TIVOZA-189781 format. One record per residue (C-alpha): residue in one letter; x negated, y negated, z negated. Coordinates in steps of 0.5 Angstrom, whole numbers, padded with zeros to 4 digits, always signed. Example, Ala and Ser with C-alpha at 12.3 -4.5 7.8 and 13.67 -1.06 7.14 Angstrom:
<nodes>
A-0025+0009-0016/S-0027+0002-0014/
</nodes>
This chain:
<nodes>
M-0344-0338-0270/A-0343-0339-0262/A-0340-0345-0259/L-0332-0343-0258/S-0332-0343-0251/P-0329-0347-0246/L-0329-0342-0240/A-0322-0338-0241/A-0317-0345-0241/A-0322-0347-0235/R-0317-0348-0228/R-0324-0349-0224/I-0331-0348-0225/V-0338-0350-0223/V-0344-0345-0225/K-0351-0348-0224/V-0356-0341-0221/G-0364-0343-0221/S-0370-0340-0218/A-0372-0337-0224/L-0366-0333-0225/L-0365-0332-0217/V-0372-0330-0215/G-0375-0324-0217/E-0383-0322-0216/D-0380-0318-0209/G-0375-0323-0207/A-0368-0324-0209/D-0366-0320-0215/A-0361-0316-0213/R-0360-0313-0220/W-0359-0319-0224/L-0355-0322-0217/A-0350-0316-0217/A-0348-0317-0225/F-0347-0324-0224/A-0342-0323-0218/A-0338-0318-0222/D-0338-0324-0228/V-0335-0328-0222/A-0330-0323-0220/R-0327-0322-0226/L-0326-0330-0227/R-0323-0330-0220/E-0319-0324-0222/R-0315-0328-0228/G-0314-0334-0223/Q-0320-0339-0223/Q-0324-0342-0218/V-0331-0342-0218/L-0336-0346-0215/V-0344-0344-0215/V-0350-0349-0214/S-0355-0345-0212/S-0363-0346-0212/G-0368-0341-0209/A-0368-0343-0202/V-0376-0346-0202/A-0378-0340-0206/L-0375-0335-0202/G-0377-0338-0195/R-0385-0340-0197/R-0385-0333-0199/R-0383-0331-0192/L-0388-0336-0188/G-0393-0334-0192/L-0395-0340-0197/S-0399-0340-0203/R-0397-0342-0210/R-0400-0348-0209/A-0396-0354-0209/L-0393-0355-0202/T-0393-0361-0198/L-0386-0365-0196/P-0386-0361-0189/E-0388-0355-0192/K-0382-0355-0197/Q-0377-0357-0191/A-0380-0351-0187/S-0380-0346-0193/A-0372-0349-0194/A-0370-0348-0187/A-0374-0341-0187/G-0370-0339-0193/Q-0363-0341-0193/S-0361-0335-0189/L-0364-0330-0194/L-0361-0334-0200/M-0354-0334-0196/R-0355-0326-0195/A-0357-0324-0202/W-0350-0328-0204/E-0347-0324-0199/E-0349-0318-0201/A-0348-0319-0208/F-0341-0321-0207/E-0338-0317-0202/P-0337-0310-0206/H-0332-0315-0210/G-0328-0317-0203/L-0331-0324-0204/G-0333-0328-0198/C-0337-0334-0199/A-0340-0340-0195/Q-0346-0344-0195/V-0345-0352-0197/L-0352-0357-0196/M-0351-0363-0199/T-0355-0369-0199/R-0355-0375-0205/D-0350-0379-0199/D-0345-0374-0199/T-0344-0374-0207/E-0345-0382-0207/V-0342-0385-0200/R-0335-0385-0201/R-0332-0382-0194/R-0338-0377-0194/W-0335-0375-0201/L-0329-0375-0199/N-0331-0370-0193/A-0334-0366-0198/R-0329-0365-0202/A-0325-0363-0197/T-0329-0358-0195/V-0330-0355-0201/D-0322-0355-0203/T-0321-0352-0197/L-0326-0347-0198/L-0323-0345-0205/Q-0316-0345-0203/L-0318-0340-0197/G-0321-0336-0203/V-0328-0337-0201/I-0334-0338-0206/P-0338-0345-0205/I-0345-0343-0205/V-0348-0350-0206/N-0355-0353-0205/E-0359-0359-0204/N-0361-0360-0196/D-0368-0359-0197/T-0369-0358-0190/V-0368-0365-0188/V-0368-0370-0195/T-0374-0373-0197/E-0377-0375-0204/E-0373-0382-0203/I-0366-0379-0202/R-0367-0373-0206/V-0361-0372-0211/G-0367-0370-0215/D-0366-0363-0218/N-0360-0358-0218/D-0358-0360-0225/R-0356-0367-0223/L-0353-0364-0216/S-0349-0359-0220/A-0346-0365-0225/R-0344-0369-0219/V-0341-0362-0215/A-0337-0362-0221/Q-0335-0369-0221/M-0333-0369-0213/A-0329-0362-0214/G-0326-0364-0221/A-0328-0358-0224/D-0326-0357-0232/V-0333-0354-0234/L-0340-0354-0231/V-0344-0348-0234/L-0352-0349-0233/L-0356-0343-0234/S-0361-0344-0238/D-0367-0340-0240/V-0365-0341-0247/D-0358-0340-0250/G-0357-0349-0252/L-0359-0354-0255/Y-0363-0354-0262/T-0366-0359-0266/A-0372-0357-0265/D-0377-0352-0261/P-0374-0345-0263/R-0381-0342-0261/R-0385-0347-0266/D-0380-0349-0271/P-0376-0343-0275/A-0373-0347-0278/A-0370-0350-0272/Q-0362-0350-0272/H-0357-0348-0266/I-0353-0354-0263/P-0346-0350-0262/R-0342-0356-0259/L-0343-0364-0258/D-0337-0369-0257/R-0343-0374-0254/I-0349-0375-0253/T-0352-0380-0257/P-0359-0383-0257/E-0362-0378-0262/V-0360-0371-0258/E-0363-0374-0253/A-0369-0375-0257/M-0369-0367-0258/A-0368-0366-0251/G-0374-0370-0249/G-0379-0368-0254/A-0378-0361-0258/N-0374-0358-0252/A-0377-0361-0246/D-0381-0354-0245/A-0375-0350-0246/G-0371-0351-0240/V-0372-0348-0233/G-0372-0353-0227/T-0376-0360-0226/G-0374-0363-0232/G-0372-0358-0238/M-0367-0360-0242/A-0367-0367-0241/T-0364-0367-0234/K-0359-0362-0237/L-0357-0367-0242/E-0356-0372-0237/A-0352-0367-0232/A-0347-0367-0238/R-0347-0374-0239/I-0345-0374-0232/A-0340-0369-0232/A-0337-0372-0239/A-0335-0378-0235/A-0332-0375-0230/G-0328-0371-0235/C-0332-0364-0234/A-0334-0360-0240/T-0341-0357-0240/L-0344-0350-0243/I-0351-0350-0243/T-0353-0342-0244/L-0358-0336-0243/G-0357-0334-0236/H-0363-0329-0237/R-0358-0323-0239/P-0353-0319-0233/S-0347-0322-0234/P-0348-0329-0238/L-0340-0332-0237/W-0338-0326-0240/A-0343-0326-0246/V-0341-0333-0248/E-0334-0331-0248/H-0336-0325-0252/G-0339-0329-0258/E-0346-0330-0255/K-0349-0337-0256/A-0349-0344-0252/T-0348-0350-0253/V-0342-0354-0251/I-0342-0361-0249/A-0334-0364-0249/P-0332-0368-0244/A-0330-0376-0245/T-0323-0375-0241/T-0320-0371-0236/P-0322-0369-0229/A-0315-0373-0226/A-0315-0379-0231/A-0323-0380-0229/Y-0322-0380-0222/K-0316-0384-0223/A-0320-0389-0227/W-0325-0389-0222/I-0320-0391-0216/A-0317-0396-0220/G-0323-0400-0224/S-0330-0398-0220/L-0327-0400-0212/S-0327-0406-0208/P-0320-0406-0204/A-0322-0406-0197/G-0315-0407-0194/A-0307-0407-0196/L-0302-0403-0195/V-0294-0407-0196/V-0289-0402-0196/D-0281-0402-0197/D-0277-0401-0203/G-0276-0393-0203/A-0284-0393-0202/A-0285-0397-0207/A-0280-0393-0212/A-0284-0386-0209/V-0290-0389-0211/R-0288-0391-0218/K-0286-0384-0219/G-0293-0382-0217/K-0291-0379-0211/S-0295-0379-0203/L-0295-0386-0199/L-0292-0383-0193/A-0293-0388-0186/A-0286-0389-0185/G-0285-0393-0191/V-0291-0398-0189/R-0288-0404-0187/K-0295-0408-0186/V-0303-0406-0186/E-0308-0411-0187/G-0315-0411-0187/R-0321-0407-0184/F-0322-0401-0187/D-0324-0394-0185/K-0322-0387-0188/G-0323-0386-0195/D-0324-0394-0196/A-0320-0397-0203/V-0314-0400-0201/V-0308-0404-0205/I-0301-0402-0204/R-0296-0408-0205/D-0288-0408-0205/E-0285-0413-0200/Q-0285-0419-0206/G-0292-0419-0206/R-0293-0415-0213/E-0298-0409-0214/I-0296-0402-0214/A-0302-0399-0214/R-0309-0397-0211/G-0311-0391-0207/L-0316-0388-0202/V-0313-0388-0196/R-0314-0383-0190/Y-0314-0386-0184/E-0318-0393-0182/A-0314-0399-0181/P-0313-0399-0173/D-0310-0392-0173/A-0305-0394-0180/R-0303-0399-0176/R-0301-0394-0170/I-0297-0390-0175/C-0294-0395-0179/G-0286-0394-0180/L-0287-0386-0176/K-0285-0381-0179/S-0290-0376-0182/E-0287-0371-0175/A-0289-0376-0171/I-0297-0378-0173/E-0300-0372-0169/A-0297-0374-0162/A-0298-0382-0164/L-0305-0381-0166/G-0307-0374-0163/Y-0309-0371-0170/T-0306-0372-0177/S-0309-0373-0184/G-0303-0372-0188/P-0299-0378-0192/L-0303-0385-0192/V-0305-0384-0198/H-0304-0378-0202/A-0302-0377-0209/D-0308-0374-0212/D-0312-0381-0209/L-0307-0386-0212/A-0308-0390-0219/L-0301-0393-0221/A-0301-0401-0223/H-0298-0402-0230/G-0296-0409-0232/G-0299-0413-0226/P-0305-0412-0221/A-0310-0413-0227/V-0309-0408-0231/L-0309-0401-0228/T-0310-0393-0230/
</nodes>
């Protein structure tokens, strides 16, 4: 029996599409892409947001450059990626155009998913694209990365994108319809696993052994479970299913097999916990009673309510928010660097652009706040 699909209730969905699905013998597989685009358009029509993490640039570019099927050197791989990116985006644009959907290329490196300031900038770009109704097509920037700074594979990249975007579901399209207790091609008694509430060492052993040859990509099913673990910690469910069919998302929603790996929390709770417990504050904002009351209610911290700025911090750094009695109210990610925060301290929102020449909204947005309950040591 197929796993109950989490797609229907998802607000934001990340779908990873590998080269084996997207690239055929003569280039991009236009037929598969057209059917998949219709699948995505169906989700969009019911109000859901979709991001696509897409491989394929290197595979398409090496053909354009006439490189053989032998293993590529790093410079050849980078050259292939550079030559193939335009082909990849053209294929996606042609697939989505009949549905009136635009798409945009987002190239990322590991630093974009791990360095906080770049992470925040990438998240803001993705959020803006989604708000504008555009489908982000995300890929690792293979043109410039080296083996030492690569994310590793697009399974991991898709999990990091899901984490960054606050996605509810990560879909990993594979050449198998989920995880099995053994390799179903070799063991007729192998049982399909429709749902996992957590990834145990026993489950990892299944993926690293019997299922190792069953998944596409560089790491097979093992990397998919690693991606699922990252996603689960970020409050995102993972769905592993067969991609080699015209409308894989529709198929799962209509009963085809998949493995669903449950999230450990919600995306919002995971993000707040990360702010509260994983980041060392670089400074502090001391606020008046009105601002303190607003923050305690979960509202954004406006510059007008800030009385003092302490420390040296950059945009995106974590800061402590304290009242004038020195009590910690919250921690959050600040949207201005310290010198600019000092310049707008006490100013109303409409005066910020005149003072700085730009505005980034509130000093700390409500989405980037983790409240303190019972004192500074206990944060949720």
